[in-house]
C-alpha positions in Angstrom: -17.3 27.2 13.0 -15.9 27.9 16.4 -17.5 24.2 17.5 -16.1 22.6 14.9 -12.7 24.1 15.7 -13.0 23.0 19.3 -14.5 19.0 18.2 -11.6 19.6 15.8 -8.9 19.3 18.6 -10.2 15.7 19.8 -10.1 14.6 16.5 -7.8 12.7 14.4 -7.4 14.0 10.6 -8.0 11.4 8.2 -6.3 10.5 4.6 -8.7 7.7 2.6 -7.6 5.6 -0.2 -11.6 5.0 -1.3 -10.9 2.1 -3.4 -13.8 0.0 -5.6 -12.6 -3.2 -3.6 -10.9 -1.7 -0.7 -10.5 1.2 1.7 -7.5 2.2 3.3 -7.2 4.7 5.9 -4.5 6.6 7.3 -4.1 8.7 10.5 -2.0 11.8 10.9 0.9 10.9 13.2 0.0 7.0 13.2 0.6 5.8 9.2 -2.3 3.6 7.9 -4.3 1.9 10.7 -6.5 -0.9 8.6 -7.5 -1.6 5.1 -11.0 -3.3 4.8 -12.9 -4.4 1.9 -15.3 -1.7 1.3 -18.1 -3.7 1.2 -21.5 -3.1 3.7 -24.1 -5.8 4.6 -27.5 -4.1 4.9 -31.1 -5.3 6.6 -33.3 -4.8 3.5 -36.6 -4.2 5.4 -35.0 -1.1 7.6 -31.8 -0.4 5.2 -29.9 -0.9 9.2 -25.9 -1.8 8.7 -25.3 -4.8 9.5 -21.5 -4.9 8.9 -18.8 -3.1 6.9 -15.8 -4.0 6.0 -14.0 -7.5 7.0 -17.5 -8.8 8.5 -19.6 -8.0 5.4 -17.5 -9.6 2.9 -17.5 -13.0 4.9 -21.4 -12.8 4.5 -21.0 -12.7 0.4 -23.1 -15.6 -0.9 -24.0 -16.7 2.3 -27.1 -14.4 3.7 -30.5 -15.1 3.9 -33.2 -12.9 1.9 -33.5 -10.2 4.4 -30.0 -9.3 4.3 -28.1 -7.4 1.1 -24.3 -7.4 1.0 -23.6 -4.1 -0.7 -20.5 -2.6 -2.8 -21.2 0.9 -2.2 -18.3 2.1 -4.8 -18.2 1.3 -8.5 -15.7 1.9 -11.1 -14.0 3.8 -8.5 -16.7 6.3 -7.3 -19.7 6.6 -5.6 -22.7 3.9 -7.0 -25.0 4.3 -3.5 -24.5 7.5 -1.6 -26.7 6.3 1.9 -24.4 3.4 2.1 -21.0 5.0 1.5 -21.9 7.4 3.8 -22.3 4.6 6.3 -19.1 3.3 5.5 -17.4 6.3 6.2 -18.9 7.0 9.7 -18.0 3.3 10.2 -14.2 4.2 9.8 -14.4 7.1 11.6 -15.9 6.2 14.3 -13.4 3.3 14.0 -10.1 5.5 14.2 -11.4 7.5 17.3 -12.7 5.1 19.5 -9.9 5.0 21.8 -9.7 8.7 22.0 -10.7 10.4 24.9 -14.0 12.2 25.3 -15.4 10.7 21.9 -18.1 9.1 24.0 -19.3 12.4 24.5 -18.5 14.4 21.4 -18.7 14.1 18.0 -15.5 13.7 16.0 -15.0 16.6 13.6 -11.7 15.3 11.3 -10.0 16.9 8.6 -10.4 14.3 5.8 -8.3 14.1 2.6 -9.9 11.7 0.1 -8.3 10.0 -2.8 -10.8 10.0 -5.6 -10.1 9.0 -10.0 -8.4 11.4 -12.0 -11.0 10.9 -14.2 -14.2 11.7 -11.7 -17.2 14.1 -12.9 -17.9 17.3 -10.9 -21.0 15.3 -10.0 -19.5 12.8 -8.5 -16.7 15.1 -7.1 -19.5 16.3 -5.0 -21.2 13.1 -3.7 -17.7 12.4 -2.4 -17.6 15.7 -0.6 -21.3 15.3 0.8 -20.6 11.4 1.9 -17.8 12.9 4.0 -19.3 16.1 5.4 -22.9 14.3 6.5 -20.4 11.6 7.7 -18.6 13.9 10.5 -16.0 15.9 8.7 -15.1 19.3 9.1 -13.3 19.8 5.9 -12.7 17.5 3.0 -10.0 17.8 0.2 -9.9 15.6 -2.8 -6.8 14.2 -4.3 -6.1 12.6 -7.6 -5.3 8.8 -6.9 -2.1 8.9 -9.9 -0.9 12.1 -7.6 -1.4 10.5 -4.3 0.7 7.1 -5.8 3.3 9.1 -7.6 3.8 10.9 -3.8 3.6 7.3 -2.0 5.9 5.8 -4.4 8.4 9.0 -3.7 8.4 10.2 -7.1 10.0 14.0 -7.1 6.5 15.6 -8.2 7.3 19.0 -7.3 10.9 18.9 -9.9 10.4 20.1 -13.5 10.5 17.0 -15.1 8.3 14.0 -16.2 7.3 11.3 -14.0 4.7 8.6 -15.4 2.7 6.4 -12.8 0.0 3.7 -13.8 -1.9 2.8 -10.9 -4.4 0.1 -11.4 -6.8 -0.9 -8.8 -9.9 -2.9 -8.6 -12.4 -0.7 -10.5 -10.1 1.7 -12.3 -6.7 1.8 -14.0 -4.9 5.8 -13.6 -2.0 6.6 -16.0 -0.3 9.9 -15.6 2.3 11.8 -16.3 3.4 14.4 -13.3 5.4 17.6 -13.5 5.8 20.5 -11.1 3.1 19.1 -8.8 0.5 19.0 -11.3 -1.1 16.3 -13.5 0.3 17.4 -17.3 -2.1 14.6 -18.6 -4.2 11.7 -17.4 -6.3 8.7 -18.4 -8.8 7.4 -15.8 -10.4 4.1 -17.6 -13.0 1.9 -16.0 -11.0 -1.3 -16.4 -8.8 -2.9 -13.7 -8.8 -6.0 -11.4 -12.5 -6.2 -11.2 -13.1 -6.3 -15.2 -10.1 -8.8 -14.8 -12.2 -11.4 -12.0 -15.1 -10.9 -14.5 -13.4 -12.3 -17.3 -12.3 -15.7 -15.3 -16.0 -15.7 -14.4 -17.1 -15.1 -17.9 -14.3 -17.7 -19.0 -15.5 -20.9 -17.0 -18.8 -20.3 -17.4 -18.4 -20.7 -21.5 -15.5 -23.1 -21.2 -16.4 -25.1 -18.2 -20.4 -24.6 -17.9 -19.4 -23.4 -14.4 -20.5 -20.7 -11.9 -18.3 -19.3 -9.5 -18.2 -16.2 -7.2 -15.7 -12.7 -6.9 -14.1 -14.5 -4.0 -13.2 -18.0 -6.2 -12.3 -15.8 -9.2 -10.1 -13.3 -7.2 -8.3 -16.4 -5.6 -7.8 -18.0 -9.1 -6.2 -14.6 -10.7 -4.3 -14.6 -7.6 -2.7 -18.2 -7.6 -2.3 -18.8 -11.7 -3.5 -16.0 -13.2 -0.6 -14.0 -15.5 -0.2 -10.9 -17.8 2.9 -12.4 -19.7 3.8 -15.6 -21.0 5.9 -17.4 -18.3 6.6 -21.0 -16.4 3.1 -19.9 -14.8 1.1 -21.6 -17.7 1.8 -24.7 -16.7 0.4 -24.6 -13.7 -3.1 -26.0 -12.6 -5.5 -25.2 -10.0 -8.9 -27.3 -8.9 -12.0 -24.7 -8.5 -15.5 -25.7 -7.0 -18.7 -24.0 -8.2 -22.2 -25.0 -9.3 -22.5 -26.7 -12.6 -25.8 -25.6 -15.0 -27.6 -28.1 -13.5 -27.1 -26.7 -9.8 -25.3 -29.4 -9.0 -21.7 -28.6 -7.2 -19.3 -29.3 -9.4 -15.0 -29.2 -9.3 -12.8 -28.7 -12.5 -8.9 -28.3 -12.6 -8.2 -25.1 -14.9 -4.6 -24.0 -15.9 -2.8 -20.8 -16.1 -2.5 -20.5 -19.7 -6.0 -20.6 -20.3 -6.7 -17.7 -17.6 -3.8 -15.7 -19.2 -6.0 -15.9 -22.5 -9.1 -15.5 -21.1 -7.7 -11.9 -19.4 -5.8 -10.7 -22.2 -8.9 -8.5 -23.9 -8.6 -6.7 -20.3 -4.9 -6.3 -19.6 -4.9 -5.0 -23.7 -7.5 -2.4 -22.8 -5.0 -1.1 -19.8 -2.0 -1.5 -22.2 -3.7 0.2 -24.8 -4.3 3.0 -22.8 -0.7 3.7 -21.1 0.6 3.8 -24.8 -2.0 6.3 -25.5 -0.7 8.2 -22.9 2.5 8.1 -24.0 1.4 9.2 -27.4 0.2 12.5 -26.2 3.1 13.4 -23.8 5.1 16.5 -24.5 8.3 15.5 -26.0 10.5 16.9 -23.2 8.7 15.2 -20.9 8.7 12.2 -22.7 12.6 12.0 -22.8 12.3 12.2 -19.1 9.9 9.1 -19.1 12.5 7.2 -21.3 15.2 7.6 -18.9 13.3 7.0 -15.8 10.7 4.6 -16.8 7.0 3.8 -15.9 6.2 3.1 -12.0 3.6 0.7 -11.4 1.3 0.8 -8.2 -2.0 -0.5 -7.1 -2.8 -3.9 -6.0 -4.3 -4.5 -9.9 -0.6 -3.9 -10.8 0.8 -7.1 -9.1 -1.1 -9.5 -11.8 1.7 -12.0 -12.2 4.2 -10.8 -15.2 2.2 -7.3 -15.4 5.8 -5.4 -15.5 6.9 -7.2 -18.1 3.8 -7.4 -20.4 4.7 -3.4 -20.0 8.3 -3.5 -20.7 7.8 -5.0 -23.5 4.9 -3.3 -25.4 6.3 0.2 -24.6 10.1 -0.6 -25.0 10.4 1.4 -21.3 12.0 0.5 -18.0 9.4 -0.2 -16.1 9.4 -0.6 -12.3 7.1 -1.3 -8.7 7.0 1.4 -6.4 7.8 -0.1 -2.7 4.4 -1.7 -1.8 2.2 -1.1 -4.5 -0.8 -1.8 -2.3 -0.6 1.2 0.1 1.3 3.5 -2.3 -1.7 5.7 -2.7 -2.8 5.7 1.1 0.9 6.6 1.6 0.8 9.7 -0.5 -2.5 10.8 1.1 -0.5 10.7 4.3 2.0 12.2 3.0 -0.1 15.3 2.2 -2.2 15.3 5.2 1.3 16.1 7.2 1.7 18.9 4.8 -1.1 21.7 4.6 1.2 22.9 1.6 1.4 20.0 -0.4 -2.3 19.2 0.4 -3.0 23.0 -1.5 -0.8 22.1 -4.4 -2.1 19.0 -5.1 -5.9 18.8 -4.1 -8.7 19.6 -6.4 -12.2 20.5 -5.7 
């Protein structure tokens, strides 16, 4: 315990938005210091980590047989414990690499990790154990919608209803918050990654062409939408591999991509509607007045706010910088031990 305290003195406290697609790291006193893809490349025979983050992402689809590129998180939770542990070690080392004495002393930071509100007890324990084995002296967990609400500047401690919809890569989190607690929360494992999969399946089925995740992501960003707009008329040329194995290019439209991802968008909308139906009447009245706040990278799909507004007949707003809302909320908790005690869970 005493040694942990000494090592903690030479460590930076860290907040981690451990996302399926990207991991954002917040350092106390410095803010968000980096954002990297939650991807690790490993040598199959030895299990040695070759690269993490951006460097590993650049290897997707380009590795020889002895190297595997892994996403250690699936649907917002740990799918590969050992690889997640190695990824966390990498992030801790990166944060502390320029601090004095860290060449001789192993950093032991306090860490807060954002996790889905629907995480199971086993999944919670996996996150805590991975963080501790990666070097953390203390680990706190905070529900992602709570962190997003804090990062969005919502008055979470007030006795009133605040609805946040945080759409990430692996999960969509819908929550109503009052008096620093989750009055109700819904976590569905349908989000940005499912949109990408729908695009891949559509092109395979309708154009007989195979594309990878990175190409699907570009399609989503450039011409994808959740609501009929002028983007329907936009076109995009993509390259992939046809069923014979030969390279081929096709031109697709925004409208066909919108239709292709409709089932995914409908699932997210239905989860929001179900949450609204379960909201206590007094808090529902607050939400009618205050509206719904959108956060998370998945919420930035073109027209998502318009679609949600039409489906719920409520005001819908984006928070400032939706991509970093969870990480900023975790950071605020990191700076306030009393806030950590109020909103964290184990």
